[in-house]
N, C-alpha and C positions, 0 to 999 in steps of 0.2 A: 199616329204617335208623334209625328213631327209637329203637327199643328197644336197638339196638346202641350208639347214642350214650349212652343212659342208663346202660347197663352200663359203658361205657368211662369215663364221668364218675365213676361210683361207685367203680370200681377205682382211678382216679387219685386221688380224694379219700382213699380208704383207704390207699393207698401213702404219700401225703403225711402223713396222720395218724400212721401207724406210724413214719415217719421222724422225727417230732418228738421232741425230748428230753423227759424227764419234767417238767423245769422249765417248758418251753413249754406242755405239756399242762395243767399245773396253773394256768396263767394264763388259760385259757379258762373263762369264766363259764358258769353254767347258762343264762342268757339267750342267750348266744352259741350254745350248743349247740342250744337250742330254735329259735332263728332259723335255724340251718343246717338242722335237720330240717324246719322249715316250708318253707324254700326247696326242699328235696329233694322234699317232697310236692307242692309247686306245679309243679315241673318234671315229675313223674310225671303229674299231672292234665293238663297241657298236651300231653304226648306221647301219652297215652292218647286224648285228644280228637282229635288229628290222625291217629293211626293207625286210629281206628275210622271215619273218613270213608269213605263208599262210595256208589256209585250202582248201583241194581238195577232193571232193567226186568222187568216182569211183565205178564201179560195185561191187568190192570186199569189199569195206569199205571206211574209211575216213582217209586221211593223214593230220596230224596236225604238222606244223613246227613252233616252237616257238624259235626264236633265232637260236642257233646252235643244238637244239635237235629236232629230227624228230620222230614222233610216227605214226605207221601204225596200224589202228584199224579196226577190222572186224565189220560189222554191228551188228552181234549177241552180241558183248560185250558192245555195246552202249545202255544204258538204257534211257537216256534223254539228251536234250540240254536245259540248263537253262540260262536265261538272266534276272536276277533280276533287278528291277527298281533301277537305280542309280549305277549299276555295270559298270565298264569301258569296260568289254568284257564278252562274254558268256563262259560257262563251259560245258564240256561233262562229264556226269556222267557215270561211267563204272560199269559193273557187279562185278568187283573186289573190289568195295568200294572206289576206287580212283576217282578223277576228274581231268580233264585237262583244263586249260584255253586256249582259242583260241584268241591269241593276234592279229591275222590278222583281226578280226572283232571288230572294235572299236565303242563304243557307240556314240562317237563324230561324226560318219558318219551319224547319224540320221536314216532316212527312209531306206537307203540301208543296214544298219546293221540289221534292223528289218526284211527286206525281206530275207536276207541271213539266218537268224536264222529260219524263217518260212520254207524256202526251206529245210534246214537241218532237221528240225523236221519232215517234210513230208517224207523225204527220210528215216529217222530212223523208222517212223511208217510203211512204205511200205517194207523196206528191212531187218528189224531186227526180 
């Protein structure tokens, strides 16, 4: 969905730019064009960070990727997987006292997010 929105935004901006008269296009300064390009790159970086978020369970532990940060967790350091009612995503409680949000599992996904949390809880109970 993120990449679809980026493409839709790019198409909308292109259509608007093409629709401008030559007089209006001439009034746009180089600084304004660079600023617009910078904002486009910033949007791309944010969407890329969000779309690369994932949670992967493997024999040795759990890998949680949120944006550009990757955490490799051993099963022994995971105490619980919490998904409070109304929360946008679940959290991993660690033995160090910290917790990590799992952005890849969204509450808005409904039943599939609940299944994913149940599976992770089962794995934590079996392997930690």
